[in-house]
Biopython code that builds the backbone (N, CA, C, O; Angstrom):
import numpy as np
from Bio.PDB.StructureBuilder import StructureBuilder

atoms = [
    (1, "MET", "N", (13.873, 3.590, -9.499)),
    (1, "MET", "CA", (13.467, 2.384, -8.603)),
    (1, "MET", "C", (12.547, 1.616, -9.619)),
    (1, "MET", "O", (11.776, 2.122, -10.434)),
    (2, "ALA", "N", (12.779, 0.361, -9.409)),
    (2, "ALA", "CA", (11.961, -0.738, -10.216)),
    (2, "ALA", "C", (10.486, -0.654, -9.815)),
    (2, "ALA", "O", (10.157, -0.286, -8.687)),
    (3, "PHE", "N", (9.624, -0.995, -10.738)),
    (3, "PHE", "CA", (8.208, -1.138, -10.423)),
    (3, "PHE", "C", (7.679, -2.579, -10.796)),
    (3, "PHE", "O", (7.731, -3.044, -11.935)),
    (4, "GLY", "N", (7.120, -3.278, -9.600)),
    (4, "GLY", "CA", (6.859, -4.607, -9.912)),
    (4, "GLY", "C", (6.591, -5.113, -8.561)),
    (4, "GLY", "O", (6.679, -4.514, -7.490)),
    (5, "ILE", "N", (6.211, -6.454, -8.831)),
    (5, "ILE", "CA", (5.859, -7.083, -7.282)),
    (5, "ILE", "C", (6.606, -8.519, -7.805)),
    (5, "ILE", "O", (6.667, -8.846, -8.991)),
    (6, "GLY", "N", (7.117, -9.244, -6.764)),
    (6, "GLY", "CA", (7.963, -10.213, -7.001)),
    (6, "GLY", "C", (6.946, -11.640, -7.117)),
    (6, "GLY", "O", (5.899, -11.781, -6.484)),
    (7, "ALA", "N", (7.431, -12.475, -7.921)),
    (7, "ALA", "CA", (6.748, -13.635, -8.258)),
    (7, "ALA", "C", (6.542, -14.397, -7.183)),
    (7, "ALA", "O", (7.509, -14.618, -6.454)),
    (8, "GLY", "N", (5.347, -14.915, -6.881)),
    (8, "GLY", "CA", (5.119, -15.833, -5.514)),
    (8, "GLY", "C", (5.042, -15.210, -4.578)),
    (8, "GLY", "O", (5.135, -15.910, -3.569)),
    (9, "ALA", "N", (4.862, -13.794, -4.318)),
    (9, "ALA", "CA", (4.651, -13.064, -3.168)),
    (9, "ALA", "C", (3.601, -13.399, -2.424)),
    (9, "ALA", "O", (2.564, -13.700, -3.015)),
    (10, "LYS", "N", (3.635, -13.416, -1.135)),
    (10, "LYS", "CA", (2.409, -14.266, -0.430)),
    (10, "LYS", "C", (2.131, -12.986, 0.721)),
    (10, "LYS", "O", (3.031, -12.179, 0.953)),
    (11, "PRO", "N", (0.918, -12.908, 1.342)),
    (11, "PRO", "CA", (0.459, -11.756, 2.086)),
    (11, "PRO", "C", (1.722, -11.869, 3.196)),
    (11, "PRO", "O", (2.416, -12.860, 3.422)),
    (12, "TRP", "N", (1.792, -10.638, 3.770)),
    (12, "TRP", "CA", (2.775, -10.282, 4.689)),
    (12, "TRP", "C", (2.089, -9.681, 5.932)),
    (12, "TRP", "O", (1.216, -8.819, 5.845)),
    (13, "ASP", "N", (2.556, -10.210, 7.133)),
    (13, "ASP", "CA", (2.060, -9.691, 8.338)),
    (13, "ASP", "C", (2.990, -8.878, 9.126)),
    (13, "ASP", "O", (4.166, -9.241, 9.161)),
    (14, "MET", "N", (2.611, -7.791, 9.786)),
    (14, "MET", "CA", (3.500, -7.210, 10.741)),
    (14, "MET", "C", (3.522, -8.111, 12.115)),
    (14, "MET", "O", (2.681, -9.007, 12.176)),
    (15, "PRO", "N", (4.284, -7.967, 13.054)),
    (15, "PRO", "CA", (4.371, -8.694, 14.193)),
    (15, "PRO", "C", (3.051, -8.427, 15.014)),
    (15, "PRO", "O", (2.593, -7.285, 14.957)),
    (16, "ALA", "N", (2.505, -9.218, 15.647)),
    (16, "ALA", "CA", (1.200, -9.229, 16.149)),
    (16, "ALA", "C", (1.113, -8.003, 17.192)),
    (16, "ALA", "O", (2.025, -7.736, 17.974)),
    (17, "GLY", "N", (-0.104, -7.292, 17.106)),
    (17, "GLY", "CA", (-0.260, -6.205, 17.925)),
    (17, "GLY", "C", (0.281, -4.820, 17.451)),
    (17, "GLY", "O", (0.120, -3.819, 18.149)),
    (18, "ILE", "N", (0.924, -4.785, 16.255)),
    (18, "ILE", "CA", (1.571, -3.704, 15.883)),
    (18, "ILE", "C", (0.749, -2.948, 14.712)),
    (18, "ILE", "O", (0.468, -1.756, 14.834)),
    (19, "VAL", "N", (0.419, -3.613, 13.698)),
    (19, "VAL", "CA", (-0.609, -3.107, 12.633)),
    (19, "VAL", "C", (-1.710, -4.242, 12.554)),
    (19, "VAL", "O", (-1.442, -5.404, 12.248)),
    (20, "LYS", "N", (-2.923, -3.800, 12.851)),
    (20, "LYS", "CA", (-4.062, -4.853, 12.820)),
    (20, "LYS", "C", (-4.723, -4.822, 11.423)),
    (20, "LYS", "O", (-4.791, -3.792, 10.752)),
    (21, "GLY", "N", (-5.209, -6.029, 11.028)),
    (21, "GLY", "CA", (-5.852, -6.363, 9.636)),
    (21, "GLY", "C", (-4.867, -7.076, 8.773)),
    (21, "GLY", "O", (-3.661, -7.231, 8.968)),
    (22, "LYS", "N", (-5.768, -7.565, 7.570)),
    (22, "LYS", "CA", (-5.036, -8.091, 6.591)),
    (22, "LYS", "C", (-4.139, -7.350, 5.732)),
    (22, "LYS", "O", (-4.567, -6.359, 5.140)),
    (23, "GLN", "N", (-2.896, -7.742, 5.596)),
    (23, "GLN", "CA", (-1.913, -6.951, 4.485)),
    (23, "GLN", "C", (-1.492, -7.638, 3.639)),
    (23, "GLN", "O", (-1.190, -8.821, 3.790)),
    (24, "ILE", "N", (-1.414, -7.059, 2.709)),
    (24, "ILE", "CA", (-0.728, -7.638, 1.388)),
    (24, "ILE", "C", (0.353, -6.697, 0.727)),
    (24, "ILE", "O", (0.170, -5.480, 0.755)),
    (25, "ARG", "N", (1.480, -7.238, 0.132)),
    (25, "ARG", "CA", (2.448, -6.522, -0.464)),
    (25, "ARG", "C", (1.740, -5.936, -1.482)),
    (25, "ARG", "O", (0.746, -6.494, -1.947)),
    (26, "ALA", "N", (2.217, -4.655, -1.967)),
    (26, "ALA", "CA", (1.765, -4.018, -3.125)),
    (26, "ALA", "C", (3.052, -3.119, -3.962)),
    (26, "ALA", "O", (3.964, -2.553, -3.359)),
    (27, "ALA", "N", (2.925, -3.131, -5.157)),
    (27, "ALA", "CA", (3.872, -2.336, -5.908)),
    (27, "ALA", "C", (3.060, -0.865, -6.052)),
    (27, "ALA", "O", (1.846, -0.933, -6.242)),
    (28, "CYS", "N", (3.627, 0.322, -5.977)),
    (28, "CYS", "CA", (3.007, 1.582, -6.219)),
    (28, "CYS", "C", (3.711, 2.422, -6.833)),
    (28, "CYS", "O", (4.851, 2.654, -6.430)),
    (29, "GLU", "N", (3.216, 3.032, -7.888)),
    (29, "GLU", "CA", (3.667, 3.958, -8.803)),
    (29, "GLU", "C", (3.126, 5.346, -8.137)),
    (29, "GLU", "O", (1.943, 5.550, -7.868)),
    (30, "CYS", "N", (4.092, 6.177, -7.938)),
    (30, "CYS", "CA", (3.974, 7.471, -7.061)),
    (30, "CYS", "C", (4.235, 8.768, -7.806)),
    (30, "CYS", "O", (4.983, 8.704, -8.781)),
    (31, "TRP", "N", (3.751, 9.843, -7.491)),
    (31, "TRP", "CA", (4.207, 11.071, -8.089)),
    (31, "TRP", "C", (4.745, 11.959, -6.716)),
    (31, "TRP", "O", (4.063, 12.187, -5.717)),
    (32, "CYS", "N", (5.944, 12.326, -6.918)),
    (32, "CYS", "CA", (6.531, 13.086, -5.823)),
    (32, "CYS", "C", (6.664, 14.555, -5.911)),
    (32, "CYS", "O", (7.615, 14.970, -6.574)),
    (33, "THR", "N", (5.877, 15.409, -5.360)),
    (33, "THR", "CA", (5.929, 16.944, -5.649)),
    (33, "THR", "C", (7.139, 17.423, -5.371)),
    (33, "THR", "O", (8.128, 16.774, -5.032)),
    (34, "SER", "N", (7.010, 18.953, -5.570)),
    (34, "SER", "CA", (8.544, 19.476, -5.649)),
    (34, "SER", "C", (8.448, 19.918, -3.934)),
    (34, "SER", "O", (9.466, 20.316, -3.368)),
    (35, "THR", "N", (7.458, 19.831, -3.376)),
    (35, "THR", "CA", (7.514, 20.015, -1.848)),
    (35, "THR", "C", (7.960, 18.700, -0.978)),
    (35, "THR", "O", (8.133, 18.789, 0.238)),
    (36, "GLY", "N", (8.145, 17.379, -1.748)),
    (36, "GLY", "CA", (8.343, 16.271, -1.054)),
    (36, "GLY", "C", (7.238, 15.335, -0.772)),
    (36, "GLY", "O", (7.461, 14.179, -0.410)),
    (37, "LYS", "N", (6.158, 15.768, -0.916)),
    (37, "LYS", "CA", (4.822, 14.806, -0.699)),
    (37, "LYS", "C", (4.709, 13.845, -1.804)),
    (37, "LYS", "O", (4.781, 14.062, -3.013)),
    (38, "ILE", "N", (4.504, 12.656, -1.121)),
    (38, "ILE", "CA", (4.187, 11.365, -2.183)),
    (38, "ILE", "C", (2.788, 11.233, -2.484)),
    (38, "ILE", "O", (1.960, 11.222, -1.573)),
    (39, "MET", "N", (2.497, 11.144, -3.563)),
    (39, "MET", "CA", (1.141, 10.820, -3.877)),
    (39, "MET", "C", (1.023, 9.552, -4.670)),
    (39, "MET", "O", (1.578, 9.473, -5.766)),
    (40, "PRO", "N", (0.322, 8.549, -4.170)),
    (40, "PRO", "CA", (0.077, 7.328, -4.803)),
    (40, "PRO", "C", (-0.885, 7.358, -6.242)),
    (40, "PRO", "O", (-2.060, 7.724, -6.199)),
    (41, "LEU", "N", (-0.232, 6.932, -7.480)),
    (41, "LEU", "CA", (-0.991, 6.893, -8.718)),
    (41, "LEU", "C", (-1.648, 5.602, -9.010)),
    (41, "LEU", "O", (-2.787, 5.627, -9.476)),
    (42, "MET", "N", (-1.086, 4.535, -8.800)),
    (42, "MET", "CA", (-1.458, 3.196, -9.161)),
    (42, "MET", "C", (-0.916, 2.126, -8.342)),
    (42, "MET", "O", (0.173, 2.238, -7.778)),
    (43, "LEU", "N", (-1.710, 1.001, -8.254)),
    (43, "LEU", "CA", (-1.205, -0.095, -7.333)),
    (43, "LEU", "C", (-1.191, -1.437, -8.159)),
    (43, "LEU", "O", (-2.027, -1.650, -9.038)),
    (44, "LYS", "N", (-0.188, -2.337, -7.828)),
    (44, "LYS", "CA", (-0.302, -3.616, -8.380)),
    (44, "LYS", "C", (-0.117, -4.616, -7.214)),
    (44, "LYS", "O", (0.856, -4.686, -6.463)),
    (45, "VAL", "N", (-1.323, -5.435, -7.206)),
    (45, "VAL", "CA", (-1.369, -6.541, -6.038)),
    (45, "VAL", "C", (-1.585, -7.810, -6.634)),
    (45, "VAL", "O", (-2.191, -7.958, -7.695)),
    (46, "GLN", "N", (-1.036, -8.832, -5.881)),
    (46, "GLN", "CA", (-1.265, -10.274, -6.387)),
    (46, "GLN", "C", (-2.496, -10.768, -5.499)),
    (46, "GLN", "O", (-2.611, -10.621, -4.282)),
    (47, "ASP", "N", (-3.346, -11.354, -6.329)),
    (47, "ASP", "CA", (-4.582, -11.876, -5.736)),
    (47, "ASP", "C", (-4.604, -13.152, -5.126)),
    (47, "ASP", "O", (-3.474, -13.634, -5.056)),
    (48, "GLU", "N", (-5.507, -13.872, -4.656)),
    (48, "GLU", "CA", (-5.479, -15.203, -3.984)),
    (48, "GLU", "C", (-4.820, -16.228, -5.000)),
    (48, "GLU", "O", (-4.071, -17.137, -4.643)),
    (49, "ASP", "N", (-5.164, -15.988, -6.213)),
    (49, "ASP", "CA", (-4.882, -17.085, -7.433)),
    (49, "ASP", "C", (-3.639, -16.604, -8.023)),
    (49, "ASP", "O", (-3.450, -16.961, -9.186)),
    (50, "GLY", "N", (-2.784, -15.899, -7.497)),
    (50, "GLY", "CA", (-1.541, -15.555, -8.011)),
    (50, "GLY", "C", (-1.259, -14.569, -9.314)),
    (50, "GLY", "O", (-0.211, -14.301, -9.902)),
    (51, "GLU", "N", (-2.641, -14.137, -9.522)),
    (51, "GLU", "CA", (-2.738, -13.188, -10.717)),
    (51, "GLU", "C", (-2.415, -11.750, -10.292)),
    (51, "GLU", "O", (-2.848, -11.279, -9.240)),
    (52, "ILE", "N", (-1.706, -11.126, -11.076)),
    (52, "ILE", "CA", (-1.293, -9.576, -10.603)),
    (52, "ILE", "C", (-2.533, -8.602, -11.021)),
    (52, "ILE", "O", (-2.974, -8.698, -12.167)),
    (53, "ARG", "N", (-3.014, -7.810, -10.251)),
    (53, "ARG", "CA", (-4.147, -7.108, -10.393)),
    (53, "ARG", "C", (-3.723, -5.597, -10.443)),
    (53, "ARG", "O", (-2.848, -5.332, -9.618)),
    (54, "THR", "N", (-4.108, -4.626, -11.161)),
    (54, "THR", "CA", (-3.826, -3.096, -11.251)),
    (54, "THR", "C", (-4.927, -2.407, -10.861)),
    (54, "THR", "O", (-6.072, -2.641, -11.246)),
    (55, "ILE", "N", (-4.561, -1.474, -10.023)),
    (55, "ILE", "CA", (-5.856, -0.586, -9.344)),
    (55, "ILE", "C", (-5.230, 0.667, -9.737)),
    (55, "ILE", "O", (-4.118, 0.965, -9.300)),
    (56, "ARG", "N", (-5.984, 1.547, -10.670)),
    (56, "ARG", "CA", (-5.831, 2.787, -11.188)),
    (56, "ARG", "C", (-6.525, 3.855, -10.440)),
    (56, "ARG", "O", (-6.071, 4.998, -10.411)),
    (57, "GLU", "N", (-7.761, 3.469, -9.752)),
    (57, "GLU", "CA", (-8.322, 4.523, -9.287)),
    (57, "GLU", "C", (-8.252, 4.400, -7.806)),
    (57, "GLU", "O", (-8.744, 3.500, -7.126)),
    (58, "ILE", "N", (-7.439, 5.628, -7.325)),
    (58, "ILE", "CA", (-6.999, 5.572, -5.750)),
    (58, "ILE", "C", (-7.480, 6.988, -5.290)),
    (58, "ILE", "O", (-7.028, 8.002, -5.821)),
    (59, "THR", "N", (-8.483, 7.033, -4.205)),
    (59, "THR", "CA", (-8.761, 8.376, -3.661)),
    (59, "THR", "C", (-8.116, 8.316, -2.124)),
    (59, "THR", "O", (-8.292, 7.488, -1.229)),
    (60, "VAL", "N", (-7.286, 9.545, -2.174)),
    (60, "VAL", "CA", (-6.583, 9.466, -0.709)),
    (60, "VAL", "C", (-7.499, 10.401, -0.016)),
    (60, "VAL", "O", (-7.790, 11.528, -0.416)),
    (61, "HIS", "N", (-7.901, 9.858, 1.002)),
    (61, "HIS", "CA", (-8.784, 11.033, 2.117)),
    (61, "HIS", "C", (-7.789, 11.592, 3.028)),
    (61, "HIS", "O", (-8.047, 12.720, 3.446)),
    (62, "SER", "N", (-6.577, 10.980, 3.474)),
    (62, "SER", "CA", (-5.643, 11.802, 4.338)),
    (62, "SER", "C", (-4.395, 10.866, 4.284)),
    (62, "SER", "O", (-4.372, 9.713, 3.853)),
    (63, "GLN", "N", (-3.442, 11.530, 4.765)),
    (63, "GLN", "CA", (-1.972, 10.556, 5.060)),
    (63, "GLN", "C", (-1.479, 11.140, 6.146)),
    (63, "GLN", "O", (-1.590, 12.351, 6.334)),
    (64, "GLU", "N", (-0.926, 10.388, 6.911)),
    (64, "GLU", "CA", (-0.173, 10.653, 8.248)),
    (64, "GLU", "C", (1.001, 9.812, 8.434)),
    (64, "GLU", "O", (1.093, 8.629, 8.106)),
    (65, "LYS", "N", (2.037, 10.656, 9.085)),
    (65, "LYS", "CA", (3.505, 9.904, 9.361)),
    (65, "LYS", "C", (3.138, 9.386, 10.729)),
    (65, "LYS", "O", (2.661, 10.007, 11.678)),
    (66, "LYS", "N", (3.502, 7.961, 10.611)),
    (66, "LYS", "CA", (3.589, 7.167, 11.821)),
    (66, "LYS", "C", (4.904, 6.410, 12.157)),
    (66, "LYS", "O", (5.873, 6.537, 11.409)),
    (67, "MET", "N", (4.953, 5.723, 13.128)),
    (67, "MET", "CA", (6.148, 5.008, 13.455)),
    (67, "MET", "C", (5.651, 3.596, 14.335)),
    (67, "MET", "O", (5.217, 3.544, 15.486)),
    (68, "TYR", "N", (5.864, 2.571, 13.434)),
    (68, "TYR", "CA", (5.460, 0.999, 13.770)),
    (68, "TYR", "C", (6.954, 0.224, 14.337)),
    (68, "TYR", "O", (7.827, -0.213, 13.588)),
    (69, "ALA", "N", (6.978, 0.190, 15.750)),
    (69, "ALA", "CA", (8.080, -0.564, 16.186)),
    (69, "ALA", "C", (9.323, 0.407, 15.716)),
    (69, "ALA", "O", (10.317, -0.130, 15.226)),
    (70, "GLY", "N", (9.278, 1.537, 15.833)),
    (70, "GLY", "CA", (10.412, 2.357, 15.456)),
    (70, "GLY", "C", (10.882, 2.614, 14.041)),
    (70, "GLY", "O", (11.883, 3.240, 13.693)),
    (71, "ILE", "N", (9.864, 1.944, 13.201)),
    (71, "ILE", "CA", (10.070, 2.007, 11.862)),
    (71, "ILE", "C", (9.145, 3.257, 11.218)),
    (71, "ILE", "O", (7.931, 3.304, 11.418)),
    (72, "PRO", "N", (9.839, 4.233, 10.447)),
    (72, "PRO", "CA", (9.042, 5.358, 10.090)),
    (72, "PRO", "C", (8.328, 4.887, 8.992)),
    (72, "PRO", "O", (8.847, 3.986, 8.332)),
    (73, "SER", "N", (6.989, 5.418, 8.594)),
    (73, "SER", "CA", (5.914, 5.121, 7.708)),
    (73, "SER", "C", (5.118, 6.328, 7.474)),
    (73, "SER", "O", (5.041, 7.323, 8.195)),
    (74, "ILE", "N", (4.524, 6.087, 6.333)),
    (74, "ILE", "CA", (3.335, 6.890, 6.055)),
    (74, "ILE", "C", (2.205, 6.301, 5.595)),
    (74, "ILE", "O", (2.205, 5.700, 4.521)),
    (75, "GLU", "N", (1.135, 6.411, 6.353)),
    (75, "GLU", "CA", (-0.035, 5.824, 6.195)),
    (75, "GLU", "C", (-1.239, 6.648, 5.613)),
    (75, "GLU", "O", (-1.667, 7.635, 6.211)),
    (76, "TYR", "N", (-1.749, 6.227, 4.471)),
    (76, "TYR", "CA", (-2.565, 6.666, 3.532)),
    (76, "TYR", "C", (-3.977, 6.123, 3.694)),
    (76, "TYR", "O", (-4.199, 4.973, 3.314)),
    (77, "ASP", "N", (-4.964, 6.868, 4.237)),
    (77, "ASP", "CA", (-6.431, 6.309, 4.140)),
    (77, "ASP", "C", (-6.958, 6.532, 2.921)),
    (77, "ASP", "O", (-7.078, 7.698, 2.546)),
    (78, "CYS", "N", (-7.312, 5.601, 2.200)),
    (78, "CYS", "CA", (-7.925, 5.686, 0.720)),
    (78, "CYS", "C", (-8.883, 4.724, 0.517)),
    (78, "CYS", "O", (-9.044, 3.700, 1.181)),
    (79, "THR", "N", (-9.645, 5.183, -0.633)),
    (79, "THR", "CA", (-10.779, 4.295, -1.143)),
    (79, "THR", "C", (-10.191, 3.896, -2.411)),
    (79, "THR", "O", (-9.680, 4.766, -3.117)),
    (80, "LEU", "N", (-10.204, 2.626, -2.797)),
    (80, "LEU", "CA", (-9.950, 2.010, -3.989)),
    (80, "LEU", "C", (-10.980, 1.445, -4.972)),
    (80, "LEU", "O", (-11.798, 0.690, -4.448)),
    (81, "ALA", "N", (-11.087, 1.614, -6.046)),
    (81, "ALA", "CA", (-12.033, 1.247, -6.995)),
    (81, "ALA", "C", (-11.612, -0.085, -7.717)),
    (81, "ALA", "O", (-10.877, -0.075, -8.704)),
    (82, "VAL", "N", (-12.099, -1.170, -7.190)),
    (82, "VAL", "CA", (-12.003, -2.514, -7.762)),
    (82, "VAL", "C", (-12.967, -2.985, -8.448)),
    (82, "VAL", "O", (-13.819, -3.633, -7.840)),
    (83, "GLY", "N", (-13.090, -2.808, -9.776)),
    (83, "GLY", "CA", (-14.212, -3.433, -10.633)),
    (83, "GLY", "C", (-15.314, -2.287, -10.217)),
    (83, "GLY", "O", (-15.182, -1.063, -10.212)),
    (84, "GLU", "N", (-16.559, -3.180, -9.836)),
    (84, "GLU", "CA", (-17.682, -2.313, -9.455)),
    (84, "GLU", "C", (-17.698, -1.967, -8.077)),
    (84, "GLU", "O", (-18.627, -1.321, -7.593)),
    (85, "GLN", "N", (-16.608, -2.407, -7.341)),
    (85, "GLN", "CA", (-16.669, -2.091, -5.957)),
    (85, "GLN", "C", (-15.726, -0.862, -5.435)),
    (85, "GLN", "O", (-14.775, -0.418, -6.078)),
    (86, "SER", "N", (-16.111, -0.440, -4.289)),
    (86, "SER", "CA", (-15.254, 0.708, -3.767)),
    (86, "SER", "C", (-14.712, 0.053, -2.343)),
    (86, "SER", "O", (-15.522, -0.199, -1.451)),
    (87, "ILE", "N", (-13.468, -0.176, -2.200)),
    (87, "ILE", "CA", (-12.856, -0.792, -0.869)),
    (87, "ILE", "C", (-12.139, 0.320, -0.121)),
    (87, "ILE", "O", (-11.187, 0.919, -0.621)),
    (88, "ARG", "N", (-12.560, 0.549, 0.942)),
    (88, "ARG", "CA", (-11.443, 1.378, 2.001)),
    (88, "ARG", "C", (-10.454, 0.492, 2.416)),
    (88, "ARG", "O", (-10.637, -0.679, 2.748)),
    (89, "ALA", "N", (-9.201, 1.207, 2.379)),
    (89, "ALA", "CA", (-8.121, 0.426, 2.770)),
    (89, "ALA", "C", (-7.067, 1.464, 3.310)),
    (89, "ALA", "O", (-7.287, 2.667, 3.176)),
    (90, "TRP", "N", (-5.867, 0.979, 3.950)),
    (90, "TRP", "CA", (-4.808, 1.935, 4.244)),
    (90, "TRP", "C", (-3.561, 1.387, 3.528)),
    (90, "TRP", "O", (-3.117, 0.242, 3.604)),
    (91, "LEU", "N", (-3.039, 2.519, 2.752)),
    (91, "LEU", "CA", (-1.703, 1.942, 1.939)),
    (91, "LEU", "C", (-0.687, 2.605, 2.985)),
    (91, "LEU", "O", (-0.886, 3.726, 3.453)),
    (92, "ILE", "N", (0.321, 1.882, 3.280)),
    (92, "ILE", "CA", (1.304, 2.033, 4.147)),
    (92, "ILE", "C", (2.651, 1.980, 3.189)),
    (92, "ILE", "O", (2.857, 1.081, 2.375)),
    (93, "TYR", "N", (3.499, 3.060, 3.421)),
    (93, "TYR", "CA", (4.661, 2.986, 2.804)),
    (93, "TYR", "C", (6.018, 3.057, 4.035)),
    (93, "TYR", "O", (6.306, 4.070, 4.672)),
    (94, "TYR", "N", (6.615, 1.905, 4.132)),
    (94, "TYR", "CA", (7.717, 1.972, 5.142)),
    (94, "TYR", "C", (8.955, 2.532, 4.350)),
    (94, "TYR", "O", (9.517, 2.004, 3.390)),
    (95, "GLN", "N", (9.236, 3.657, 4.937)),
    (95, "GLN", "CA", (10.243, 4.710, 4.217)),
    (95, "GLN", "C", (11.852, 4.002, 4.278)),
    (95, "GLN", "O", (12.612, 4.134, 3.319)),
    (96, "THR", "N", (12.174, 3.395, 5.277)),
    (96, "THR", "CA", (13.498, 2.913, 5.348)),
    (96, "THR", "C", (13.682, 1.661, 4.465)),
    (96, "THR", "O", (14.756, 1.334, 3.961)),
    (97, "GLU", "N", (12.533, 1.007, 4.336)),
    (97, "GLU", "CA", (12.558, -0.363, 3.531)),
    (97, "GLU", "C", (12.292, -0.191, 1.988)),
    (97, "GLU", "O", (12.600, -1.042, 1.153)),
    (98, "GLY", "N", (11.641, 1.090, 1.692)),
    (98, "GLY", "CA", (11.136, 1.500, 0.306)),
    (98, "GLY", "C", (9.977, 0.423, -0.048)),
    (98, "GLY", "O", (9.944, 0.008, -1.207)),
    (99, "ARG", "N", (9.175, 0.021, 0.740)),
    (99, "ARG", "CA", (8.189, -1.207, 0.702)),
    (99, "ARG", "C", (6.688, -0.425, 1.074)),
    (99, "ARG", "O", (6.484, 0.461, 1.904)),
    (100, "TRP", "N", (5.744, -1.088, 0.154)),
    (100, "TRP", "CA", (4.421, -0.685, 0.304)),
    (100, "TRP", "C", (3.480, -2.016, 0.677)),
    (100, "TRP", "O", (3.676, -3.114, 0.156)),
    (101, "VAL", "N", (2.459, -1.761, 1.631)),
    (101, "VAL", "CA", (1.561, -2.663, 1.778)),
    (101, "VAL", "C", (0.379, -2.094, 1.885)),
    (101, "VAL", "O", (0.182, -0.935, 2.249)),
    (102, "LEU", "N", (-0.571, -3.025, 1.521)),
    (102, "LEU", "CA", (-2.048, -2.573, 1.519)),
    (102, "LEU", "C", (-2.745, -3.273, 2.954)),
    (102, "LEU", "O", (-2.544, -4.443, 3.280)),
    (103, "ASN", "N", (-3.559, -2.351, 3.694)),
    (103, "ASN", "CA", (-3.946, -2.997, 4.836)),
    (103, "ASN", "C", (-5.628, -2.849, 4.885)),
    (103, "ASN", "O", (-6.146, -1.736, 4.971)),
    (104, "PHE", "N", (-6.333, -3.946, 4.830)),
    (104, "PHE", "CA", (-7.735, -4.034, 5.033)),
    (104, "PHE", "C", (-8.069, -4.424, 6.324)),
    (104, "PHE", "O", (-7.720, -5.497, 6.815)),
    (105, "ARG", "N", (-8.919, -3.348, 7.037)),
    (105, "ARG", "CA", (-9.389, -3.534, 8.422)),
    (105, "ARG", "C", (-10.775, -3.840, 8.545)),
    (105, "ARG", "O", (-11.272, -4.016, 9.658)),
]
sb = StructureBuilder()
sb.init_structure("model")
sb.init_model(0)
sb.init_chain("A")
sb.init_seg("    ")
for serial, (resi, resn, name, xyz) in enumerate(atoms, 1):
    if name == "N":
        sb.init_residue(resn, " ", resi, " ")
    sb.init_atom(name, np.array(xyz, "f"), 0.0, 1.0, " ", f" {name:<3s}", serial, name[0])
structure = sb.get_structure()
């Protein structure tokens, strides 16, 4: 699977009322355990200026399988270390599409 984020990617929003908050596309490097658990290791996101930012410090507090409009997903409640800040976010993996988004509530 390729690792990266498309040039010119814009913030992406789910249909109104399904997932609340600001969402942005993300590229995620993961570790898949022998039991099938997916563990995020690193993220790459595009900021407002179009620059690709790398986030290496991810603390996952919990993960939960969910369904959004019939689309299976895994939602990770996590804290991201971005510079001097710690940001609480939800990292969502849409399994059937193989797509990751960050949701800031």
